N, C-alpha and C positions, 0 to 999 in steps of 0.2 A: 531480765535480759531480753526476752522476747519483745517486750514493749519498746525497748530502746532500738532494737534492730528494725522493727516495724516503723518507728518514727524516723529513723535515718533513711530508710528506703523511701518513705513517703516524701521526705524533704528532698532527696536526690532525684526523684522521678522527673520533675520539670526540667532539670538540667540535662538529664539523659535524653529526654524528648527533643530539647533544643539541639542537641548534638546530632540528632538524626533528621533534622529538617530537610525537606526535599523541596527544591533541588539545591545542592550545595556546590555544584559545579556545572559547566556547560552541558547542554543536552544536544546529542547528535541525532539528526533525523536523516535516515538513509532513504533516498529516492532511487529505486532500482531502474531508473530510466534516464535517458540523456537529458542534459539541461535544455530548457526551452519547451519541453513538452507540457501538456496540461497538468500532470501531477507535480512536476517540478514548479510550475507557476503557482499552484495552490500552496505548495510547501513554502515558497518564498513569501507569498502574501501573508500567510499565517505566522511565519517565524518572528517577525518583529513584534506584533502585539502579544504573542505568546512569551517572548523574552521579557517584555515590560511587565507582564502580569506575574511571571515567575521570579523575576529579578535575576535571571541568569541568561547568558547568551544561548541562542538556539542556532546550531550550525547545520546547514544543509550539505549533505554529501551525496553526490550522484555516483552510483555504482551500477551503470547500465550493463546489459548484455544477457544472453541466454534466456530470453523470455522473462526477465526480472528475477531469475534465480540467483544471480551473483550477489545482488544487494540483499535479497532475502536470506541467503546463506550466511552473509556477514552478520546480519542481525541475529540469526538463530544461534550463531556461535559466540555472540557478545555475552558478557556477564549480564544476567537478568536482574539488573538493579534499577531499571527505569531511566537510564541515561542514554540508551541507544534505542531509538524508535524507527519503525518502518512505515513509510507512507507509500502504499501501493494501490493497486486497482484490481480489476477483474482477473488479471494475470495470476494473482495469488491463488485465486479459487480454482484455476485449472492446471497449474503447473505440475501437480502430482500425476495427473492423467497424461501429460505430454512427455514427461521425463522419467525414465526408469529409476534412477538412483540420484536423488537430490542431495543426499547427506543430511537431510532434515525432514521433518514432517510439517507441512504448511498448516495443518489443522491443530496438532497438539503442541508444537514448539512456539506458538504465538498466542497472545491473548489480545482480543480486540479492545481497543480503548475508546474510539469514537468513529462514527460514520460522518464523513465530511461532505458527502455529496453523492449524487448518482449521475449517470451519463446515459441519456437516451440514445437509441440508434435511429437513424433516419435512412430510408431507402430512397434514392433518387435515381432517376433514369433519364437518358437523353430524350428529348421531345420526339424523336423518330421511333422510339420503342412503343408499340401499341399496348401499353399496360397502364391501367389506372389504379390498380391495387396489387398487393403481394400475390394472391392466387393467380391473377392474370399474368404477372411477370414470371412466376414459376412455370406456368403452362407455356409461355413464349420461350423461356430458356430451355425447357425440356424438349420442345420441338426443334431446337437448333443446338444440339450438343457441341460444345467447343467453340461456338461462334461469339460468345460473350466473355468478358473478363470483369474483374472488380478490383478496387484498390483496398489495401489493408495497411495497418501500421506495423505489421510483422507477423511472422509465422507463430501461431499459438495465441496471438493477441485476440481479444474479444471481437474485434472487427473481423479478423480472419475466420474465427469459428462461426460467427453469425453469417458471414458470406458463404461459407462452405456448406451450410445446411441445405 
């Protein structure tokens, strides 16, 4: 009797494996930023080749707001079956330090899948600012508190945190 059970199980295993092929339905990629930003553009560039390779549609869904926490929360609450992915950036690394109660843990509620790129920061100043490097710029800024400003993509964004240092 045990041999027959073992043989039936062995014969059924390939069929069971095929029933669980991934992906079996469209994949949702949540971008926690507005359409048209760099992370959205990267998502859209990758969606079509990824869909061809996987044989299923890859749908980009923008859920912007609250420093990327709205989109991240949606993914954290999604069924952890590999069909809802988050494509985020540096905001994901700092959101726990910026918001008291996210409703999820950005470190333990997500599993990294791939690093798609990195984004260097560049410091540029008006030609009238007498600074040729960062230490000179910092000295100039400290000598003139409140006289200068800088641009950022949003409160808590990597550019904001880098400029606030």
